[in-house]
FILO-466159 format. One line per 8 residues: for each residue x, z, y of C-alpha. Coordinates in nm, 3 decimals. Last residue first. Example, Ala and Ser with C-alpha at 12.3 -4.5 7.8 and 13.67 -1.06 7.14 Angstrom:
<recs>
1.367/0.714/-0.106; 1.230/0.780/-0.450
</recs>
This chain:
<recs>
-3.721/0.022/-4.118; -3.414/-0.080/-4.315; -3.540/0.035/-4.658; -3.871/-0.150/-4.614; -4.132/0.007/-4.843; -4.343/-0.205/-5.083; -4.652/-0.016/-5.198; -4.826/-0.049/-5.536
-5.196/-0.077/-5.616; -5.289/-0.061/-5.984; -5.537/-0.327/-6.099; -5.434/-0.302/-6.465; -5.224/-0.001/-6.548; -4.871/0.109/-6.466; -4.718/0.408/-6.644; -4.355/0.307/-6.579
-4.309/0.288/-6.956; -4.579/0.022/-6.964; -4.415/-0.167/-6.679; -4.078/-0.180/-6.850; -3.782/0.050/-6.782; -3.476/0.103/-6.560; -3.457/-0.248/-6.408; -3.538/-0.131/-6.052
-3.661/0.228/-6.049; -4.026/0.262/-5.954; -4.047/0.529/-5.687; -4.313/0.797/-5.713; -4.625/0.887/-5.521; -4.892/1.054/-5.730; -5.082/0.865/-5.625; -4.997/0.530/-5.468
-4.699/0.408/-5.667; -4.372/0.314/-5.501; -4.167/-0.005/-5.472; -3.834/-0.007/-5.287; -3.700/-0.245/-5.026; -3.408/-0.446/-4.894; -3.468/-0.799/-4.766; -3.825/-0.719/-4.666
-4.107/-0.932/-4.813; -4.281/-1.214/-4.627; -4.062/-1.487/-4.779; -4.183/-1.397/-5.133; -3.898/-1.414/-5.384; -3.821/-1.047/-5.316; -4.165/-0.931/-5.438; -4.143/-1.128/-5.763
-3.784/-1.017/-5.822; -3.883/-0.651/-5.780; -4.162/-0.686/-6.041; -3.928/-0.877/-6.273; -3.676/-0.593/-6.240; -3.952/-0.352/-6.345; -3.913/-0.502/-6.692; -4.192/-0.697/-6.862
-4.365/-0.530/-7.158; -4.701/-0.506/-6.980; -4.685/-0.880/-6.926; -4.742/-0.945/-6.559; -5.027/-1.084/-6.346; -4.970/-1.123/-5.976; -5.118/-1.016/-5.640; -4.940/-0.989/-5.304
-5.088/-0.827/-4.996; -4.995/-0.860/-4.629; -4.991/-0.548/-4.413; -4.647/-0.622/-4.268; -4.498/-0.339/-4.478; -4.616/-0.527/-4.793; -4.902/-0.410/-5.019; -4.860/-0.497/-5.387
-5.155/-0.550/-5.622; -5.081/-0.557/-5.995; -5.271/-0.746/-6.264; -5.187/-0.628/-6.613; -5.125/-0.816/-6.938; -5.111/-0.698/-7.300; -5.444/-0.850/-7.392; -5.537/-1.158/-7.201
-5.513/-1.345/-6.877; -5.242/-1.614/-6.880; -4.883/-1.515/-6.807; -4.707/-1.584/-6.472; -4.389/-1.779/-6.537; -4.066/-1.579/-6.578; -3.863/-1.538/-6.251; -3.533/-1.729/-6.267
-3.635/-1.987/-6.006; -3.797/-1.731/-5.774; -3.471/-1.535/-5.764; -3.269/-1.848/-5.681; -3.511/-1.940/-5.404; -3.501/-1.587/-5.263; -3.118/-1.589/-5.274; -3.105/-1.923/-5.092
-3.334/-1.784/-4.824; -3.124/-1.469/-4.798; -2.808/-1.679/-4.755; -2.977/-1.890/-4.490; -3.091/-1.579/-4.310; -2.736/-1.445/-4.323; -2.593/-1.767/-4.181; -2.854/-1.773/-3.906
-2.781/-1.410/-3.828; -2.406/-1.477/-3.816; -2.460/-1.781/-3.596; -2.681/-1.577/-3.364; -2.437/-1.288/-3.360; -2.151/-1.523/-3.272; -2.359/-1.689/-3.001; -2.454/-1.352/-2.859
-2.090/-1.241/-2.864; -1.981/-1.558/-2.683; -2.258/-1.523/-2.427; -2.160/-1.160/-2.374; -1.793/-1.256/-2.337; -1.882/-1.524/-2.083; -2.099/-1.276/-1.895; -1.826/-1.011/-1.903
-1.567/-1.262/-1.778; -1.800/-1.377/-1.501; -1.877/-1.016/-1.407; -1.504/-0.931/-1.405; -1.433/-1.235/-1.187; -1.712/-1.134/-0.951; -1.579/-0.778/-0.946; -1.226/-0.897/-0.870
-1.359/-1.129/-0.600; -1.546/-0.840/-0.442; -1.235/-0.620/-0.465; -1.024/-0.894/-0.308; -1.274/-0.930/-0.027; -1.273/-0.553/0.029; -0.891/-0.544/0.022; -0.878/-0.830/0.273
-1.126/-0.652/0.498; -0.927/-0.329/0.473; -0.600/-0.514/0.543; -0.760/-0.695/0.837; -0.891/-0.367/0.976; -0.547/-0.209/0.934; -0.376/-0.506/1.096; -0.624/-0.495/1.383
-0.570/-0.121/1.424; -0.192/-0.171/1.414; -0.219/-0.451/1.669; -0.431/-0.231/1.892; -0.187/0.057/1.850; 0.108/-0.172/1.928; -0.071/-0.313/2.232; -0.157/0.038/2.348
0.204/0.146/2.294; 0.337/-0.159/2.475; 0.097/-0.100/2.764; 0.194/0.267/2.777; 0.563/0.171/2.783; 0.505/-0.087/3.053; 0.311/0.169/3.256; 0.592/0.419/3.209
0.846/0.161/3.325; 0.631/0.079/3.627; 0.598/0.449/3.708; 0.975/0.489/3.675; 1.030/0.196/3.909; 0.783/0.336/4.161; 0.939/0.685/4.118; 1.287/0.562/4.206
1.311/0.723/4.550; 1.139/1.041/4.427; 1.370/1.070/4.125; 1.677/1.019/4.344; 1.561/1.278/4.597; 1.474/1.530/4.326; 1.814/1.477/4.164; 1.997/1.524/4.493
1.812/1.844/4.580; 1.860/1.978/4.227; 2.233/1.907/4.244; 2.265/2.076/4.582; 2.075/2.384/4.463; 2.283/2.407/4.145; 2.603/2.394/4.353; 2.829/2.091/4.364
3.155/1.975/4.211; 3.286/1.622/4.241; 3.112/1.288/4.228; 2.734/1.259/4.212; 2.627/0.905/4.134; 2.288/0.738/4.182; 2.081/0.436/4.071; 2.282/0.324/3.768
2.059/0.058/3.610; 1.908/0.017/3.262; 1.724/-0.314/3.280; 1.354/-0.405/3.266; 1.336/-0.465/3.642; 1.472/-0.118/3.706; 1.493/0.133/3.422; 1.680/0.450/3.511
2.035/0.584/3.515; 2.154/0.886/3.711; 2.529/0.940/3.706; 2.719/1.271/3.714; 3.096/1.267/3.759; 3.313/1.580/3.745; 3.531/1.412/3.857; 3.621/1.166/4.125
3.650/0.786/4.127; 3.363/0.673/3.901; 3.286/0.301/3.902; 3.001/0.301/3.650; 3.193/0.087/3.398; 3.516/0.283/3.444; 3.349/0.615/3.369; 3.175/0.464/3.066
3.504/0.327/2.933; 3.673/0.666/2.982; 3.393/0.851/2.805; 3.407/0.622/2.503; 3.784/0.640/2.476; 3.780/1.018/2.491; 3.962/1.202/2.770; 3.674/1.117/3.001
3.467/1.373/2.808; 3.107/1.278/2.727; 2.759/1.373/2.833; 2.406/1.246/2.784; 2.087/1.401/2.923; 1.741/1.245/2.884; 1.550/1.300/3.205; 1.261/1.456/3.396
1.156/1.774/3.216; 1.483/1.851/3.037; 1.673/1.781/3.360; 1.446/2.007/3.567; 1.453/2.292/3.313; 1.831/2.279/3.280; 1.875/2.275/3.656; 1.642/2.574/3.696
1.821/2.762/3.417; 2.169/2.702/3.570; 2.404/2.595/3.291; 2.460/2.255/3.450; 2.568/2.414/3.779; 2.775/2.730/3.733; 2.929/2.682/3.389; 2.940/2.305/3.357
3.009/2.210/3.717; 3.250/2.499/3.781; 3.439/2.435/3.459; 3.474/2.068/3.548; 3.580/2.161/3.900; 3.843/2.399/3.768; 3.968/2.126/3.535; 4.015/1.890/3.828
4.213/2.156/4.014; 4.428/2.211/3.706; 4.478/1.836/3.681; 4.676/1.841/4.008; 4.898/2.142/3.929; 4.837/2.337/4.243; 4.512/2.292/4.426; 4.372/2.053/4.683
4.005/2.118/4.752; 3.771/1.875/4.583; 3.576/1.634/4.804; 3.205/1.647/4.725; 3.057/1.299/4.699; 2.696/1.187/4.660; 2.648/0.814/4.601; 2.301/0.657/4.607
2.289/0.330/4.419; 2.047/0.042/4.472; 2.299/-0.190/4.637; 2.586/-0.097/4.406; 2.396/-0.194/4.089; 2.625/-0.124/3.793; 2.399/-0.227/3.505; 2.395/0.024/3.224
2.446/0.047/2.849; 2.372/0.403/2.732; 2.678/0.599/2.628; 2.716/0.674/2.261; 2.711/1.014/2.087; 2.866/1.018/1.741; 2.768/0.895/1.395; 2.641/0.559/1.511
2.388/0.323/1.354; 2.077/0.540/1.357; 2.093/0.575/1.733; 1.890/0.858/1.878; 1.576/0.747/2.060; 1.535/0.741/2.437; 1.374/0.396/2.434; 1.681/0.252/2.605
1.905/0.408/2.341; 1.697/0.262/2.059; 1.706/-0.082/2.223; 2.085/-0.060/2.256; 2.118/0.036/1.889; 1.895/-0.253/1.784; 2.113/-0.496/1.981; 2.427/-0.378/1.799
2.258/-0.396/1.456; 2.135/-0.750/1.517; 2.469/-0.875/1.651; 2.681/-0.745/1.362; 3.025/-0.791/1.515; 3.174/-0.507/1.307; 2.935/-0.259/1.475; 3.201/-0.095/1.693
3.336/-0.442/1.764; 2.996/-0.546/1.898; 2.981/-0.246/2.131; 3.340/-0.296/2.248; 3.284/-0.669/2.315; 2.970/-0.603/2.514; 3.147/-0.334/2.715; 3.437/-0.568/2.785
3.196/-0.847/2.876; 3.046/-0.640/3.160; 2.708/-0.796/3.241; 2.487/-0.586/3.015; 2.136/-0.737/3.034; 2.062/-0.650/2.671; 1.934/-0.980/2.529; 2.132/-1.221/2.745
2.451/-1.015/2.725; 2.428/-0.988/2.343; 2.378/-1.364/2.317; 2.687/-1.421/2.532; 2.888/-1.172/2.325; 2.773/-1.340/2.001; 2.888/-1.679/2.132; 3.227/-1.535/2.221
3.258/-1.390/1.870; 3.183/-1.731/1.716; 3.435/-1.903/1.946; 3.701/-1.651/1.836; 3.805/-1.375/2.071; 4.156/-1.248/2.154; 4.057/-1.111/2.494; 4.312/-1.335/2.669
4.204/-1.630/2.455; 3.842/-1.572/2.551; 3.934/-1.544/2.919; 4.125/-1.871/2.898; 3.829/-2.040/2.725; 3.587/-1.906/2.985
</recs>
């Protein structure tokens, strides 16, 4: 192996890639393996992917021109059909006439075209090109035009028949039908393998899709739970803030009521120049107090506010005719109040 490697000008790394390529593709000819790897700058993954695409009947995405499918040259399984060309002047002129005859009269026949398009994937190349010459040598062609039939046998691309030399459309169809019939079990097995792979791929895709949907549903549930937790925490925080704010406000109101009660003048004794006023609160409770008739309406408002049962913001109105007593604008006499008048306290925030 070392002498062969030196003769082919290969490094140990390149030799190792050729051996891996042979194992994965089943191509036994090292020259073909080397040429394929060289064409792809010794990128093993790209070269193998191209061979798999060709075997699946897909166009290669790595090459800009047509490539021959890799084949195994199985002499035992092959059927060889040979038509001896008649000798003609000029040597290559006779070969050219057979090429023209095969292409124009045989491969262009509508029945041949329909049969090939129905049963096979067609690939052609000139032997004057490097690619065509290597393929011709790999399949053991001796006469031209050369037509090879390749099919999958035991998971490998194998040459199962060769037609060398010119032939009529009827002859070619007869040969192709015979080859297809003889290899139908292998083709059926290949189709079954393909169907099984497709079913497996579809099942895997369905499982992956179901898993993705289940995962998405679980993630959505978790997202909603997290959002609910965050909303609940925020609500609790807001409630606590409102509660503290309300407690602080209530404390401020309580302090204000105490301060108002402290500066309120003492209730006068009964006598001339005094009036007793009755005030009805929104809660239905009643307040009664005696005032000097000269006291300001502000004292009346302060008395009501100092009581814990009164609203925080309110106005005081008379019974009939209904009118609002303005805070601090005048005294009780000027407001027209008399002894035993009933006044109403109205909540401004109700």
